[in-house]
C-alpha positions as CSV (number, residue, x, y, z in Angstrom):
1,M,24.4,-3.3,-36.1
2,K,22.2,-4.9,-33.4
3,I,23.7,-5.4,-30.0
4,K,22.0,-8.1,-27.8
5,T,21.9,-7.2,-24.2
6,T,21.4,-10.0,-21.7
7,R,19.2,-9.2,-18.8
8,Q,19.7,-10.8,-15.5
9,I,16.6,-12.0,-13.7
10,N,16.8,-11.7,-10.0
11,L,14.4,-14.0,-8.1
12,I,14.3,-13.7,-4.4
13,E,12.8,-16.2,-2.2
14,Q,10.1,-14.7,0.1
15,G,10.1,-11.5,-2.0
16,K,6.8,-10.3,-0.5
17,N,8.0,-10.7,3.1
18,N,11.3,-9.0,2.3
19,W,9.5,-6.1,0.7
20,E,7.1,-5.6,3.6
21,S,10.0,-5.5,6.1
22,T,11.8,-2.6,4.2
23,T,11.8,1.0,5.4
24,E,10.5,2.2,2.1
25,F,7.4,0.0,2.4
26,N,6.8,1.3,5.9
27,K,7.2,4.9,4.7
28,R,4.6,4.3,2.0
29,V,2.2,2.7,4.5
30,D,2.6,5.7,6.8
31,E,1.9,8.0,3.8
32,I,-1.2,6.0,2.9
33,R,-2.5,6.2,6.4
34,R,-1.9,9.9,6.6
35,N,-3.7,10.5,3.3
36,V,-6.7,8.4,4.3
37,L,-7.0,9.9,7.7
38,D,-6.7,13.4,6.2
39,K,-9.5,12.4,3.8
40,Y,-11.9,11.2,6.4
41,S,-11.1,13.4,9.4
42,P,-13.4,16.3,8.4
43,I,-16.2,13.9,7.9
44,L,-15.7,12.2,11.3
45,S,-15.3,15.5,13.1
46,T,-18.6,16.8,11.8
47,E,-20.7,13.6,12.3
48,K,-22.7,13.6,15.5
49,N,-24.3,10.2,15.2
50,W,-22.3,7.5,16.9
51,F,-23.5,4.7,14.6
52,K,-22.6,6.7,11.4
53,R,-19.1,7.5,12.9
54,Q,-18.6,3.8,13.3
55,I,-19.5,3.2,9.7
56,I,-17.2,5.9,8.6
57,N,-14.4,4.4,10.7
58,I,-15.1,1.0,9.0
59,R,-14.9,2.6,5.6
60,L,-11.6,4.4,6.6
61,W,-10.1,1.1,7.8
62,L,-11.2,-0.8,4.6
63,E,-9.8,1.9,2.3
64,M,-6.4,1.9,4.2
65,K,-6.3,-2.0,4.0
66,K,-7.2,-1.9,0.3
67,R,-4.4,0.6,-0.5
68,I,-1.8,-1.2,1.6
69,D,-2.8,-4.6,0.0
70,E,-2.4,-3.0,-3.5
71,L,1.0,-1.8,-2.5
72,S,2.2,-5.3,-1.4
73,S,0.2,-7.4,-3.8
74,W,1.9,-10.1,-5.8
75,K,1.1,-8.2,-9.0
76,N,3.5,-5.5,-7.9
77,L,6.3,-7.9,-7.0
78,H,7.2,-9.0,-10.5
79,V,10.6,-10.0,-11.7
80,T,12.9,-7.0,-12.4
81,A,15.3,-7.0,-15.2
82,Q,18.7,-5.3,-14.9
C-alpha cells in the first residue's frame, strides 16, 4: 500500500536577508574567518617583503569573501520541504 505524503513548501519573502541576520550564519562566518586566518597567518608572519604581504592580505580577503558568498548564495537558499 502506497501512502502519499504531502509536503508543505515554505517560501519566505527576503529569505537571504533573513538568513544573513541569524546567529547561525554569524557563527559560520566567524568560523570561516578563523579558518582562513589560521591558514594564512604562518605565511604572513614569515614574509618580510611589504608588497608580498599586501598580496597575501588580498588573497586572504578574497578567499574569505568567496567562502562567505558561497554560504549565503541563492543556490543554498532553496525551498525546503517538510
